[in-house]
Residue frames as qw, qx, qy, qz and C-alpha x, y, z in Angstrom:
[[0.714, 0.274, -0.261, 0.589, 6.08, 43.32, 25.05],
 [0.148, 0.232, -0.330, 0.903, 5.87, 46.62, 26.94],
 [0.198, -0.536, -0.777, 0.264, 3.52, 47.07, 29.89],
 [0.022, -0.880, -0.395, -0.265, 1.20, 49.97, 30.59],
 [0.435, -0.866, 0.010, 0.248, 3.70, 51.52, 33.00],
 [0.327, 0.884, -0.328, -0.071, 6.43, 51.69, 30.35],
 [0.372, -0.540, 0.754, 0.037, 8.50, 48.67, 31.38],
 [0.611, 0.277, -0.665, -0.328, 9.25, 45.44, 29.54],
 [0.892, -0.312, -0.100, -0.310, 8.05, 42.14, 30.92],
 [0.880, 0.091, -0.343, 0.316, 11.56, 40.69, 31.28],
 [0.148, 0.629, -0.374, 0.666, 12.87, 43.45, 33.55],
 [0.529, -0.245, -0.743, 0.327, 13.45, 42.06, 37.07],
 [0.355, -0.756, -0.071, -0.544, 11.45, 43.72, 39.84],
 [0.605, -0.051, -0.599, 0.522, 13.52, 43.86, 43.03],
 [0.368, -0.866, -0.317, -0.118, 11.91, 45.51, 46.08],
 [0.513, -0.788, 0.045, 0.337, 13.98, 48.31, 47.57],
 [0.709, 0.231, 0.241, 0.621, 16.24, 48.67, 44.53],
 [0.179, -0.848, -0.074, 0.494, 17.99, 52.02, 44.45],
 [0.042, 0.738, -0.412, -0.533, 20.87, 52.71, 42.05],
 [0.073, -0.038, 0.905, 0.417, 20.39, 49.56, 39.97],
 [0.451, 0.389, 0.372, -0.712, 17.06, 50.19, 38.31],
 [0.512, 0.410, 0.724, 0.213, 14.72, 49.23, 35.48],
 [0.007, -0.264, 0.244, 0.933, 15.00, 51.79, 32.65],
 [0.504, 0.540, 0.539, -0.405, 11.71, 52.69, 30.99],
 [0.533, 0.779, 0.105, -0.313, 10.61, 53.02, 27.39],
 [0.638, 0.714, -0.281, 0.055, 13.31, 53.67, 24.79],
 [0.071, -0.673, 0.695, -0.244, 16.04, 53.14, 27.39],
 [0.741, -0.168, 0.581, -0.293, 14.49, 49.85, 28.45],
 [0.872, 0.475, -0.042, -0.109, 14.97, 48.57, 24.92],
 [0.389, 0.708, -0.554, 0.203, 18.73, 48.80, 25.44],
 [0.282, 0.219, -0.834, 0.420, 18.93, 46.99, 28.76],
 [0.563, -0.546, -0.596, -0.173, 16.69, 45.39, 31.38],
 [0.588, -0.726, -0.196, 0.298, 18.80, 46.89, 34.20],
 [0.449, 0.659, -0.090, 0.597, 21.04, 49.95, 34.44],
 [0.538, -0.672, -0.242, 0.448, 23.00, 52.08, 36.85],
 [0.309, 0.844, 0.044, 0.436, 24.20, 55.69, 36.65],
 [0.700, -0.315, -0.287, 0.573, 27.38, 56.38, 38.65],
 [0.323, -0.063, 0.032, 0.944, 27.68, 60.02, 37.55],
 [0.202, 0.863, 0.386, -0.254, 25.91, 63.32, 37.15],
 [0.147, 0.868, -0.268, -0.390, 27.00, 65.35, 34.15],
 [0.912, 0.263, 0.227, 0.217, 29.18, 64.33, 31.24],
 [0.287, -0.717, 0.318, 0.550, 31.37, 66.78, 29.35],
 [0.505, 0.127, 0.681, 0.515, 31.18, 65.43, 25.81],
 [0.168, 0.491, 0.022, -0.854, 28.86, 68.31, 24.90],
 [0.170, 0.245, 0.850, 0.434, 26.73, 66.34, 22.43],
 [0.230, -0.015, -0.079, -0.970, 24.18, 68.75, 21.00],
 [0.598, -0.193, -0.564, -0.535, 21.47, 66.09, 20.76],
 [0.279, -0.022, -0.860, 0.427, 21.84, 64.85, 24.35],
 [0.473, -0.569, -0.449, -0.501, 18.49, 64.49, 26.14],
 [0.602, -0.275, -0.626, 0.413, 19.92, 63.96, 29.63],
 [0.111, 0.023, -0.288, 0.951, 20.04, 67.60, 30.83],
 [0.482, -0.230, -0.242, -0.810, 16.35, 67.95, 30.01],
 [0.738, -0.259, -0.601, -0.165, 15.44, 64.60, 31.58],
 [0.624, -0.263, -0.528, 0.513, 17.43, 65.24, 34.77],
 [0.131, -0.952, -0.237, -0.140, 16.65, 68.97, 34.98],
 [0.604, -0.465, 0.114, 0.637, 20.31, 69.88, 35.08],
 [0.273, 0.884, -0.091, -0.368, 21.18, 73.11, 33.22],
 [0.885, 0.432, -0.004, 0.172, 23.03, 72.12, 30.05],
 [0.253, 0.802, -0.408, 0.357, 26.01, 74.33, 30.86],
 [0.536, -0.560, 0.551, -0.310, 26.34, 72.62, 34.25],
 [0.956, 0.083, 0.273, -0.074, 25.91, 69.17, 32.72],
 [0.742, 0.621, -0.123, 0.222, 28.62, 69.93, 30.15],
 [0.169, -0.856, 0.450, -0.189, 31.15, 70.89, 32.83],
 [0.312, 0.390, -0.862, 0.085, 31.99, 67.22, 33.29],
 [0.760, -0.287, -0.553, -0.184, 31.05, 64.01, 35.07],
 [0.181, -0.509, 0.578, -0.611, 30.90, 64.00, 38.86],
 [0.314, -0.101, -0.938, 0.107, 30.44, 60.84, 40.96],
 [0.527, -0.587, -0.323, -0.523, 27.05, 60.66, 42.64],
 [0.212, -0.543, 0.584, -0.565, 27.39, 61.10, 46.41],
 [0.590, -0.211, 0.673, -0.394, 27.42, 57.81, 48.31],
 [0.742, 0.341, -0.334, -0.472, 26.98, 55.87, 45.08],
 [0.445, 0.325, -0.834, 0.032, 29.32, 52.94, 45.72],
 [0.184, -0.044, 0.815, -0.548, 27.81, 52.13, 49.13],
 [0.656, 0.283, 0.216, -0.666, 24.35, 52.26, 47.59],
 [0.637, 0.409, -0.566, -0.327, 25.54, 50.03, 44.74],
 [0.172, 0.231, -0.928, 0.235, 26.86, 47.41, 47.16],
 [0.417, 0.124, 0.648, -0.626, 23.53, 47.33, 48.98],
 [0.700, 0.396, -0.084, -0.588, 21.69, 46.96, 45.69],
 [0.434, 0.386, -0.801, -0.149, 23.93, 44.13, 44.56],
 [0.118, -0.044, 0.910, -0.395, 22.92, 42.17, 47.66],
 [0.581, 0.320, 0.348, -0.662, 19.26, 42.80, 46.84],
 [0.665, 0.475, -0.366, -0.445, 19.69, 41.57, 43.27],
 [0.247, 0.309, -0.916, 0.064, 21.71, 38.55, 44.34],
 [0.292, 0.073, 0.799, -0.521, 19.08, 37.60, 46.91],
 [0.645, 0.426, 0.164, -0.613, 16.45, 37.95, 44.18],
 [0.781, 0.090, 0.595, 0.167, 18.32, 35.45, 42.01],
 [0.480, 0.856, -0.031, -0.192, 19.28, 37.92, 39.29],
 [0.117, -0.714, 0.662, 0.198, 23.03, 37.18, 39.40],
 [0.293, -0.173, 0.917, 0.208, 23.90, 34.51, 36.85],
 [0.503, 0.533, 0.650, -0.198, 20.54, 34.85, 35.12],
 [0.511, 0.482, 0.488, 0.518, 19.70, 36.11, 31.62],
 [0.046, 0.898, 0.202, 0.388, 19.15, 39.70, 32.79],
 [0.683, -0.579, -0.134, 0.424, 22.15, 40.13, 35.09],
 [0.548, 0.206, 0.138, 0.799, 24.11, 42.47, 32.79],
 [0.140, -0.820, -0.327, 0.449, 24.00, 45.97, 34.28],
 [0.477, 0.676, 0.248, 0.504, 24.11, 48.79, 31.72],
 [0.403, -0.656, -0.074, 0.634, 26.52, 51.69, 32.48],
 [0.002, 0.458, 0.563, -0.688, 25.17, 54.41, 31.94],
 [0.229, 0.706, 0.593, 0.313, 22.20, 56.37, 30.55],
 [0.154, -0.959, -0.214, 0.099, 23.03, 59.67, 32.26],
 [0.188, -0.842, 0.415, 0.287, 26.70, 60.16, 31.37],
 [0.769, 0.484, -0.418, -0.006, 29.60, 58.36, 29.70],
 [0.883, -0.448, 0.026, 0.139, 31.58, 55.77, 31.68],
 [0.717, -0.052, 0.164, 0.675, 34.74, 56.82, 29.81],
 [0.089, 0.976, 0.198, 0.026, 34.35, 60.56, 30.03],
 [0.470, 0.722, -0.218, 0.458, 37.12, 63.17, 29.94],
 [0.338, -0.775, 0.344, -0.409, 37.80, 63.26, 33.68],
 [0.169, -0.412, 0.857, -0.259, 39.10, 60.93, 36.38],
 [0.724, 0.021, -0.522, -0.451, 37.89, 57.41, 35.53],
 [0.097, 0.204, -0.888, 0.401, 38.66, 55.79, 38.87],
 [0.533, 0.082, 0.466, -0.702, 34.96, 55.89, 39.79],
 [0.778, 0.314, -0.314, -0.444, 34.13, 53.96, 36.62],
 [0.469, 0.316, -0.815, 0.125, 36.73, 51.35, 37.49],
 [0.162, -0.101, 0.769, -0.610, 35.41, 51.05, 41.05],
 [0.699, 0.170, 0.136, -0.681, 31.86, 50.68, 39.73],
 [0.750, 0.321, -0.524, -0.246, 32.88, 47.87, 37.40],
 [0.308, 0.270, -0.849, 0.335, 34.96, 46.10, 40.04],
 [0.390, -0.059, 0.582, -0.711, 32.12, 46.37, 42.55],
 [0.809, 0.213, -0.080, -0.543, 29.72, 44.72, 40.10],
 [0.648, 0.342, -0.681, -0.004, 32.24, 41.98, 39.35],
 [0.074, 0.235, -0.810, 0.532, 32.98, 41.36, 43.04],
 [0.529, 0.045, 0.443, -0.722, 29.24, 41.21, 43.66],
 [0.435, 0.102, 0.891, 0.076, 28.75, 38.50, 41.06],
 [0.503, 0.724, 0.351, -0.315, 27.00, 40.59, 38.40],
 [0.592, 0.240, 0.441, 0.630, 27.83, 41.28, 34.76],
 [0.014, 0.748, 0.109, -0.655, 28.06, 44.67, 33.06],
 [0.546, 0.521, 0.436, 0.490, 27.88, 46.48, 29.74],
 [0.182, -0.591, -0.038, 0.785, 29.32, 49.93, 29.03],
 [0.462, 0.727, 0.420, 0.285, 28.03, 52.28, 26.32],
 [0.399, -0.651, 0.064, 0.642, 30.51, 55.00, 25.45],
 [0.535, 0.823, 0.065, 0.181, 31.61, 57.67, 23.02],
 [0.390, -0.849, 0.326, 0.141, 34.96, 57.85, 24.82],
 [0.716, 0.591, -0.372, 0.011, 36.79, 55.59, 22.37],
 [0.692, 0.284, -0.562, 0.354, 40.29, 54.57, 23.45],
 [0.246, -0.535, 0.467, -0.660, 39.78, 55.93, 26.97],
 [0.901, -0.215, 0.082, -0.367, 38.17, 52.52, 27.61],
 [0.791, 0.372, -0.480, 0.076, 41.22, 50.50, 26.59],
 [0.072, 0.483, -0.717, 0.497, 43.11, 50.66, 29.92],
 [0.565, -0.141, 0.561, -0.588, 40.15, 48.78, 31.44],
 [0.696, 0.238, -0.498, -0.459, 39.72, 46.12, 28.74],
 [0.354, 0.170, -0.900, 0.187, 41.06, 43.37, 31.01],
 [0.336, 0.003, 0.608, -0.719, 38.13, 43.90, 33.39],
 [0.727, 0.217, -0.121, -0.641, 35.70, 42.63, 30.75],
 [0.468, -0.144, 0.871, -0.035, 34.92, 38.91, 30.72],
 [0.231, 0.129, -0.694, -0.669, 34.08, 37.29, 27.39],
 [0.271, -0.295, -0.908, -0.121, 31.45, 35.06, 29.01],
 [0.168, -0.605, -0.639, 0.444, 29.66, 37.81, 30.98],
 [0.076, -0.701, -0.126, 0.698, 30.23, 41.37, 29.77],
 [0.529, 0.625, 0.446, 0.361, 29.89, 43.63, 26.72],
 [0.238, -0.424, 0.076, 0.871, 31.35, 46.81, 25.27],
 [0.355, 0.713, 0.574, 0.189, 29.20, 49.15, 23.19],
 [0.214, -0.309, 0.050, 0.925, 29.61, 52.52, 21.54],
 [0.387, 0.777, 0.388, -0.310, 27.38, 55.09, 19.90],
 [0.358, -0.104, 0.495, 0.785, 28.18, 55.98, 16.29],
 [0.362, 0.739, 0.365, -0.436, 26.38, 58.66, 14.30],
 [0.499, 0.841, -0.159, -0.138, 28.85, 59.28, 11.47],
 [0.883, 0.011, 0.093, 0.460, 32.17, 58.29, 9.93],
 [0.356, 0.716, 0.044, 0.599, 33.02, 61.94, 9.30],
 [0.523, -0.240, -0.432, 0.694, 35.24, 63.55, 11.93],
 [0.013, 0.142, 0.018, 0.990, 34.15, 67.10, 11.11],
 [0.532, -0.421, -0.446, -0.584, 30.48, 66.17, 11.38],
 [0.690, -0.386, -0.564, 0.238, 31.16, 64.44, 14.69],
 [0.361, -0.074, -0.285, 0.885, 32.97, 67.52, 16.01],
 [0.232, -0.314, -0.213, -0.896, 29.90, 69.59, 15.14],
 [0.693, -0.406, -0.354, -0.479, 27.44, 67.36, 17.01],
 [0.878, -0.414, -0.193, 0.143, 29.59, 65.55, 19.60],
 [0.159, 0.941, -0.227, 0.191, 32.05, 68.31, 20.39],
 [0.162, -0.703, 0.657, -0.217, 34.31, 66.61, 22.92],
 [0.940, -0.054, 0.310, -0.135, 33.58, 62.93, 22.33],
 [0.493, -0.318, 0.674, 0.449, 36.22, 60.71, 20.76],
 [0.390, 0.457, -0.415, -0.683, 36.31, 60.92, 16.98],
 [0.913, 0.150, 0.011, -0.380, 34.60, 58.14, 15.00],
 [0.690, 0.447, -0.562, 0.088, 37.85, 56.46, 13.93],
 [0.022, -0.416, 0.742, -0.525, 38.94, 56.24, 17.57],
 [0.704, -0.070, 0.408, -0.577, 35.64, 54.69, 18.64],
 [0.889, 0.323, -0.200, -0.254, 35.76, 52.24, 15.74],
 [0.479, 0.478, -0.691, 0.253, 39.32, 51.16, 16.47],
 [0.299, -0.312, 0.686, -0.586, 38.34, 50.65, 20.12],
 [0.865, 0.098, 0.141, -0.472, 35.45, 48.45, 19.05],
 [0.777, 0.427, -0.462, -0.020, 37.89, 46.40, 16.99],
 [0.152, 0.471, -0.749, 0.440, 40.25, 46.02, 19.94],
 [0.576, -0.164, 0.553, -0.579, 37.47, 44.78, 22.22],
 [0.898, 0.265, -0.068, -0.346, 36.22, 42.39, 19.55],
 [0.627, 0.484, -0.595, 0.139, 39.71, 40.99, 19.01],
 [0.091, -0.379, 0.748, -0.538, 39.97, 40.49, 22.78],
 [0.246, -0.200, -0.947, -0.058, 36.91, 38.24, 22.61],
 [0.118, 0.334, 0.545, -0.760, 34.45, 40.71, 24.15],
 [0.247, 0.645, 0.708, 0.151, 30.91, 41.03, 22.80],
 [0.122, -0.215, 0.073, 0.966, 30.56, 44.35, 20.96],
 [0.230, 0.684, 0.680, 0.131, 27.52, 46.28, 19.88],
 [0.176, 0.062, 0.143, 0.972, 26.81, 49.65, 18.31],
 [0.157, 0.679, 0.560, -0.447, 24.03, 52.08, 19.08],
 [0.196, 0.264, 0.477, 0.815, 22.80, 53.69, 15.86],
 [0.224, -0.828, -0.478, -0.188, 20.74, 56.17, 17.84],
 [0.471, 0.673, 0.255, -0.510, 20.38, 59.00, 17.28],
 [0.608, 0.322, 0.525, 0.500, 20.35, 58.66, 13.52],
 [0.024, -0.716, 0.000, 0.698, 21.47, 62.06, 12.25],
 [0.379, 0.524, -0.496, -0.578, 21.92, 60.86, 8.67],
 [0.937, 0.116, 0.217, -0.248, 20.37, 57.77, 7.11],
 [0.739, 0.578, -0.328, 0.108, 23.31, 57.34, 4.74],
 [0.025, 0.658, -0.649, 0.382, 25.82, 57.63, 7.57],
 [0.696, -0.277, 0.541, -0.382, 24.16, 54.95, 9.70],
 [0.943, 0.309, 0.065, -0.106, 24.05, 52.55, 6.76],
 [0.553, 0.668, -0.433, 0.245, 27.71, 53.22, 5.95],
 [0.340, -0.603, 0.614, -0.379, 28.68, 52.65, 9.58],
 [0.896, -0.055, 0.388, -0.208, 27.32, 49.11, 9.33],
 [0.831, 0.537, -0.117, 0.091, 29.17, 48.48, 6.07],
 [0.269, 0.754, -0.480, 0.359, 32.40, 49.78, 7.62],
 [0.261, -0.514, 0.661, -0.481, 32.25, 48.02, 10.99],
 [0.886, -0.109, -0.053, -0.448, 30.25, 44.80, 10.61],
 [0.758, 0.268, -0.577, 0.148, 33.28, 42.52, 10.69],
 [0.381, 0.086, -0.675, 0.626, 33.96, 43.37, 14.33],
 [0.394, -0.142, 0.285, -0.862, 30.53, 44.28, 15.71],
 [0.035, 0.117, 0.989, -0.080, 28.27, 41.56, 17.09],
 [0.033, 0.676, 0.732, -0.080, 25.01, 43.54, 17.20],
 [0.056, 0.200, 0.121, 0.971, 23.49, 46.84, 16.03],
 [0.008, 0.618, 0.693, -0.371, 20.64, 48.60, 17.82],
 [0.181, 0.269, 0.436, 0.839, 18.90, 50.87, 15.35],
 [0.010, -0.692, -0.572, 0.442, 16.82, 53.88, 16.32],
 [0.288, 0.772, 0.319, 0.469, 15.87, 57.31, 15.05],
 [0.239, 0.132, -0.284, 0.919, 16.46, 60.85, 16.28],
 [0.253, -0.671, -0.697, -0.001, 13.93, 62.13, 18.80],
 [0.317, -0.769, -0.256, 0.493, 15.26, 65.46, 20.06],
 [0.165, -0.353, 0.353, 0.851, 16.36, 67.25, 16.87],
 [0.540, 0.563, 0.482, -0.400, 13.13, 68.18, 15.11],
 [0.359, 0.719, -0.335, -0.492, 14.75, 69.46, 11.91],
 [0.081, 0.360, -0.906, -0.209, 16.50, 66.15, 11.25],
 [0.374, 0.187, 0.861, -0.290, 13.56, 64.05, 12.41],
 [0.541, 0.640, 0.283, -0.466, 11.37, 65.71, 9.79],
 [0.290, 0.700, -0.489, -0.432, 13.97, 65.52, 7.01],
 [0.059, -0.273, 0.952, 0.126, 14.55, 61.75, 7.06],
 [0.762, 0.001, -0.347, -0.547, 12.15, 59.31, 5.38],
 [0.429, -0.429, 0.725, -0.326, 12.02, 56.83, 8.25],
 [0.906, 0.186, 0.303, -0.227, 10.22, 54.10, 6.34],
 [0.708, 0.648, -0.272, 0.070, 12.77, 54.20, 3.54],
 [0.007, -0.689, 0.657, -0.305, 15.60, 54.27, 6.08],
 [0.695, -0.256, 0.589, -0.323, 14.26, 51.28, 7.98],
 [0.920, 0.334, 0.169, -0.114, 13.79, 49.17, 4.87],
 [0.550, 0.726, -0.380, 0.160, 17.20, 50.08, 3.50],
 [0.139, -0.651, 0.675, -0.319, 19.10, 49.45, 6.70],
 [0.786, -0.145, 0.550, -0.242, 17.55, 46.05, 7.35],
 [0.854, 0.516, -0.047, -0.036, 18.32, 45.10, 3.76],
 [0.305, 0.727, -0.559, 0.257, 21.99, 45.90, 4.41],
 [0.486, -0.455, 0.653, -0.361, 21.92, 43.99, 7.71],
 [0.914, 0.132, 0.328, -0.198, 20.44, 40.94, 6.00],
 [0.723, 0.647, -0.234, 0.061, 22.91, 41.12, 3.10],
 [0.189, 0.664, -0.629, 0.359, 25.86, 41.27, 5.50],
 [0.744, -0.202, -0.635, 0.031, 24.41, 38.72, 7.91],
 [0.167, 0.249, -0.530, 0.793, 24.65, 40.96, 10.97],
 [0.268, -0.548, -0.761, 0.223, 22.49, 40.75, 14.06],
 [0.006, -0.238, -0.012, -0.971, 20.34, 43.80, 14.67],
 [0.056, -0.581, -0.747, 0.317, 17.42, 45.13, 16.68],
 [0.016, 0.448, 0.310, 0.838, 15.12, 47.81, 15.29],
 [0.019, -0.154, -0.601, 0.784, 13.73, 49.96, 18.09],
 [0.198, 0.577, 0.757, -0.235, 10.03, 50.57, 18.65],
 [0.148, 0.693, 0.029, -0.705, 10.10, 54.02, 17.06],
 [0.244, 0.448, -0.617, -0.598, 10.84, 52.37, 13.71],
 [0.306, 0.015, 0.951, -0.035, 9.04, 49.06, 14.06],
 [0.553, 0.567, 0.385, -0.474, 5.92, 50.26, 12.24],
 [0.433, 0.706, -0.385, -0.409, 8.04, 50.27, 9.08],
 [0.252, -0.325, 0.906, 0.097, 9.21, 46.66, 9.38],
 [0.509, 0.031, -0.682, -0.524, 7.75, 44.04, 7.03],
 [0.809, -0.326, 0.062, -0.485, 5.05, 41.87, 8.66],
 [0.986, -0.167, -0.008, 0.021, 6.58, 39.07, 10.72],
 [0.474, 0.688, -0.429, 0.345, 10.10, 40.46, 10.53],
 [0.804, -0.328, -0.385, 0.312, 12.30, 38.74, 13.17],
 [0.114, 0.702, -0.194, 0.675, 13.29, 41.42, 15.67],
 [0.693, -0.433, -0.531, 0.226, 14.11, 40.01, 19.12],
 [0.247, -0.936, 0.032, -0.248, 14.29, 42.59, 21.91],
 [0.472, -0.715, 0.515, -0.019, 17.04, 40.75, 23.79],
 [0.876, 0.316, -0.353, 0.092, 19.90, 38.60, 22.62],
 [0.823, -0.445, -0.043, 0.349, 22.77, 37.17, 24.63],
 [0.233, 0.938, -0.181, 0.185, 25.33, 39.99, 24.90],
 [0.369, -0.677, 0.635, 0.039, 28.40, 37.93, 25.73],
 [0.590, 0.428, -0.642, -0.238, 30.29, 34.98, 24.27],
 [0.346, -0.265, 0.833, -0.341, 29.55, 32.46, 27.00],
 [0.024, 0.163, 0.971, 0.171, 27.55, 29.28, 26.66],
 [0.415, -0.293, -0.348, -0.788, 23.93, 29.71, 25.64],
 [0.376, -0.147, 0.661, -0.633, 21.64, 29.26, 28.63]]
């Protein structure tokens, strides 16, 4: 499934690609292709790995999201490369926004809108992953039910707990209501249950949201050692898949937890993340 260089076999290789890229490893499990329009974020999530990965001082990263210089011109050039490679309209055309920030951060969102419109105009699909909650709603009409997806990260249903770990992100109820709004608009929705900060919380999130979430992607916590050691990951994996099966919800268990799955457990890496016709 994953190659020696950390990529997955289904990730398109396009020579000269720049700002649309193949994410590696754990990120590659979420999407075959991604793009990062910003540097920095501003949600101040204590567990965020991005400052370490990008070598940006955390205080600087937390000051807010800034558009990457020259990004849109680079994106347009990349779109031509991917179109010429036959990616547009194919099973891996959905571009993930973003691993290095939040598309619906606390600042000016015009750059997010321009990024989305540029992808649409270029014939590609997109998926946003956000903890910005209702800040996404003014842009809901940009999403196409047969091409695009909306996703959010949920770690808890408890607002106080969220404020402790995700200081300036939207509160859980706001994110959940936004998921419902996108679902009711006919847009494919999915939830990232990574990081898992509490096994009980992740399980309860599924119970609370499954009626308007099309897919859950289930992982562990990798950058908070105290929590990583405190959770029985085998027990968590078995319990959460039992809940998923009982409720009939689609889910993907990430590689960090797959050793705990029963032999032969169905766990497809990719599913169609839109409501268009099956290819």
